[in-house]
C-alpha positions as CSV (number, residue, x, y, z in Angstrom):
1,M,23.4,-39.4,-9.9
2,N,25.0,-36.0,-10.7
3,N,21.7,-34.6,-11.9
4,K,20.1,-35.7,-8.6
5,W,22.6,-33.6,-6.6
6,T,22.2,-30.6,-8.9
7,L,18.4,-30.7,-8.5
8,V,18.7,-31.1,-4.7
9,S,21.2,-28.1,-4.6
10,I,18.8,-25.9,-6.7
11,L,15.9,-26.8,-4.5
12,T,17.9,-26.1,-1.3
13,V,18.9,-22.6,-2.6
14,L,15.3,-21.8,-3.5
15,L,14.1,-23.0,-0.2
16,L,16.7,-20.8,1.6
17,L,15.8,-17.8,-0.4
18,T,12.0,-18.1,0.3
19,A,12.5,-19.1,3.9
20,C,14.7,-16.1,4.7
21,G,11.9,-13.6,4.2
22,Y,13.3,-12.1,1.0
23,H,10.7,-10.0,-0.8
24,F,10.4,-6.9,-2.9
25,A,10.1,-3.6,-0.9
26,G,6.5,-2.5,-0.5
27,G,5.1,-5.9,-1.3
28,G,3.6,-6.5,2.1
29,S,0.3,-5.6,3.6
30,L,-0.8,-2.4,5.3
31,P,-0.2,-2.3,9.1
32,A,-2.7,-3.3,11.8
33,G,-5.0,-5.1,9.4
34,V,-5.9,-1.9,7.5
35,N,-7.3,-2.6,4.0
36,R,-8.6,0.8,2.8
37,V,-6.8,4.1,3.5
38,F,-8.0,7.7,3.1
39,I,-5.1,10.1,2.5
40,T,-5.5,13.6,3.7
41,V,-3.8,16.7,2.2
42,M,-0.4,17.0,3.9
43,E,0.5,19.8,6.3
44,N,3.2,22.0,4.9
45,R,5.7,23.3,7.4
46,S,8.3,24.3,4.7
47,S,8.7,27.7,3.2
48,E,7.7,26.4,-0.3
49,T,4.1,27.3,-1.0
50,G,1.9,24.7,-2.7
51,V,4.1,21.6,-2.3
52,E,1.6,20.0,0.0
53,T,-0.7,19.3,-3.0
54,L,2.2,17.9,-5.1
55,F,3.4,15.6,-2.2
56,T,-0.1,14.4,-1.4
57,N,-0.9,13.7,-5.1
58,D,2.4,11.7,-5.5
59,L,1.6,9.6,-2.4
60,I,-1.9,8.9,-3.8
61,Y,-0.4,8.0,-7.2
62,E,2.0,5.6,-5.5
63,F,-0.9,3.9,-3.8
64,T,-3.0,3.7,-7.0
65,R,0.0,2.5,-9.0
66,S,0.8,-0.3,-6.6
67,R,-2.5,-1.1,-4.8
68,K,-5.5,0.8,-6.2
69,E,-8.1,-1.1,-4.2
70,S,-6.6,0.1,-1.0
71,I,-7.5,3.8,-1.5
72,A,-10.8,4.8,0.1
73,P,-12.7,7.6,-1.6
74,D,-13.7,9.2,1.7
75,R,-13.1,9.0,5.4
76,S,-16.2,7.1,6.2
77,S,-15.3,4.1,4.0
78,A,-11.7,3.9,5.3
79,D,-10.4,1.8,8.1
80,G,-7.2,3.9,8.2
81,I,-6.5,7.6,7.8
82,L,-3.0,8.5,6.5
83,T,-1.9,12.0,7.5
84,G,1.4,13.6,6.6
85,T,3.6,16.6,7.3
86,I,6.2,18.1,5.1
87,V,8.5,18.8,8.0
88,R,11.2,20.6,6.0
89,L,12.5,21.5,2.5
90,S,16.0,22.9,2.7
91,V,18.5,23.9,0.0
92,Q,22.2,23.6,0.3
93,N,25.0,24.5,-2.1
94,V,26.8,21.4,-3.3
95,S,29.4,22.7,-5.7
96,R,30.8,26.2,-6.4
97,T,33.0,28.0,-8.9
98,S,33.9,30.6,-6.3
99,V,32.9,31.5,-2.7
100,S,29.9,33.4,-3.8
101,T,28.8,31.4,-7.0
102,A,27.1,28.0,-6.7
103,V,26.9,25.7,-9.6
104,T,24.9,22.9,-8.1
105,R,22.4,22.9,-5.2
106,R,20.6,20.1,-3.4
107,V,17.1,20.2,-2.0
108,T,16.5,17.9,1.0
109,G,12.9,17.0,1.9
110,T,11.8,15.5,5.2
111,L,8.4,13.9,5.5
112,A,6.6,12.4,8.5
113,L,3.5,10.2,8.2
114,R,0.9,8.7,10.6
115,L,-1.7,6.0,10.0
116,E,-4.6,6.3,12.4
117,S,-7.7,4.3,12.9
118,P,-11.0,6.1,12.3
119,D,-11.3,6.6,16.1
120,G,-7.9,8.4,16.3
121,R,-5.6,5.6,17.6
122,V,-2.1,5.7,16.0
123,L,-1.5,2.4,14.1
124,W,1.8,3.3,12.5
125,S,4.1,6.3,12.2
126,S,7.1,6.7,9.8
127,G,9.5,8.8,11.7
128,D,11.4,11.1,9.4
129,I,11.6,10.0,5.8
130,I,14.4,12.0,4.1
131,E,15.3,12.2,0.4
132,R,17.6,14.5,-1.6
133,Q,17.8,15.8,-5.2
134,A,20.5,17.9,-6.8
135,Y,19.8,20.6,-9.4
136,D,21.9,23.0,-11.5
137,V,22.2,26.7,-10.9
138,V,22.1,28.6,-14.2
139,D,24.5,31.6,-13.9
140,G,22.7,34.8,-14.5
141,N,19.3,33.2,-15.1
142,K,17.2,33.1,-11.9
143,T,14.1,31.9,-13.8
144,A,15.9,28.8,-15.2
145,T,17.4,28.1,-11.7
146,D,14.0,28.4,-10.1
147,Q,12.6,26.0,-12.7
148,N,15.4,23.5,-12.0
149,K,14.6,23.8,-8.3
150,S,10.9,23.1,-9.0
151,D,11.8,20.1,-11.1
152,A,14.1,18.8,-8.4
153,I,11.3,19.2,-5.8
154,A,8.9,17.2,-8.1
155,V,11.5,14.4,-8.3
156,L,12.0,14.6,-4.6
157,S,8.3,14.3,-3.9
158,S,8.0,11.2,-6.1
159,R,10.9,9.6,-4.2
160,L,9.5,10.5,-0.9
161,A,6.1,9.0,-1.9
162,E,7.8,5.7,-3.0
163,S,9.9,5.5,0.2
164,A,6.8,6.2,2.3
165,F,4.7,3.6,0.6
166,N,7.5,1.0,0.9
167,R,7.9,1.7,4.6
168,L,4.2,1.5,5.2
169,T,3.9,-1.9,3.4
170,D,7.2,-3.4,4.4
171,D,5.8,-6.1,6.8
172,F,8.9,-6.0,9.0
């Protein structure tokens, strides 16, 4: 009799978990019945040159990693066109050793995406997607600091791509 109640309890918990809509982020389908997406090179409104290629490639990688069959090789074979804008990349000092000497800085990236039908109707838009990444300032070595900043932007780009993909496929 005790085993029966244990089994019923376990089944009830499993039923509740599946019925509540719990699922992994990004595990849903693309919005508005879109199956194949063409991703355009992002518009760059930041002062960092060349990041539009990095951000676009990271977004394409996120799609191919999670859902390779959903990438269209060209506009004509897509039922959705994904465009994006790097709205801003800003750098703030996070910690200092003195008023004029920063030890750690943080780069903040803001990305906005739109999914449109081939005829130009907006099917989905992300609003602002914001991520942050800290990096070290190397005292007296601008080259090393610039490399740290570039590395932080690369991490930031990857996070933004993952966040964007999850929002796009969230099914909520």
